[in-house]
C-alpha positions, 0 to 999 in steps of 0.5 A, spaced: 132 831 037 126 835 038 126 838 044 119 836 047 122 829 045 128 830 050 123 832 055 119 826 055 124 821 054 128 824 060 123 821 066 122 814 063 130 813 061 132 815 068 127 812 072 128 805 068 136 805 068 135 807 075 131 801 077 134 795 072 140 798 077 136 797 083 134 789 081 142 787 079 146 791 083 149 786 089 148 789 095 144 794 093 136 795 098 132 801 096 129 801 103 136 803 105 140 807 100 138 812 095 138 811 088 145 816 088 148 811 092 148 807 085 154 812 083 158 808 087 162 802 085 165 799 079 159 800 075 157 806 077 158 811 072 151 807 069 148 812 074 154 818 073 151 817 065 144 816 066 144 822 072 149 826 066 144 825 060 137 825 063 140 832 066 142 834 058 135 832 056 131 836 062 136 842 058 135 840 052 127 839 053 125 845 057 123 850 053 118 844 049 114 847 056 112 853 054 111 860 059 116 863 063 116 858 069 116 852 067 122 852 062 127 855 066 125 850 072 126 845 069 132 847 067 135 849 074 134 841 075 137 838 069 143 842 071 142 840 078 142 832 075 148 834 071 153 836 077 149 831 082 152 825 076 158 828 076 159 829 084 159 822 086 156 820 094 161 817 098 160 810 099 157 806 105 152 804 109 153 797 106 154 799 098 158 798 093 158 792 098 164 791 103 163 799 105 159 797 111 161 803 115 157 810 115 162 816 113 162 820 119 164 826 114 163 827 107 167 828 102 168 835 097 164 831 092 159 828 096 157 835 099 157 837 092 152 832 091 148 834 096 148 841 094 146 839 087 140 834 090 138 839 094 137 844 087 134 839 083 129 836 088 126 844 089 127 845 081 123 839 080 117 840 085 116 847 083 115 845 076 110 840 077 106 845 082 107 850 076 105 845 070 098 843 075 096 850 076 097 852 068 094 845 067 088 845 062 084 838 065 083 836 072 087 829 071 093 833 069 093 838 075 092 832 079 097 829 077 102 835 077 100 836 085 101 828 087 107 828 083 110 835 087 107 832 093 111 825 092 117 827 091 116 833 097 114 828 102 119 823 100 125 828 101 122 831 107 121 824 110 128 822 107 132 827 110 128 826 117 132 819 118 124 815 116 123 808 115 124 807 108 126 813 106 129 812 100 124 808 098 120 814 098 125 819 096 126 815 089 118 814 089 117 821 089 123 823 084 120 818 079 114 820 080 117 828 079 121 825 072 115 822 069 110 828 070 114 832 067 115 827 061 108 826 060 107 834 060 112 835 054 108 829 051 102 834 053 106 840 049 106 837 043 
């Protein structure tokens, strides 16, 4: 697969697989549950594979971005996504159905997932800003800044426990992933 095609596919594929699961998984509520929680339960393997495949596409396609920092940051985001897929969150908060209690402690793999998510989000935010800075059109520059800022704001809002924080985080993550995919297509 050509590098820019791998990167171009990463965002739309990850977003589509995640959103289809949001709409079809019993008990999942994007207003209360982060997309990562889809990795739990009997169908959790779908989201695990989604993270790993999208991460592999980011790593594979990162070189198509050109420049010094954009490929490095995209690659770091990809490795973070792979790790986040392999290190699964703990169930709770009503998902999967029957896991009503919010965990009071985190397993080692849930801690690893949070660390991997931090790496991924930081790298995605940074690559959006790097690509915005070197954009050749005003529209691409604005899209990069808006995507990076949407992820940063959504992540901070979710970590602060803001109302619908998981929704704002999902919107920001999807925006950043889609922007990165669009940037790969522009690099063609």
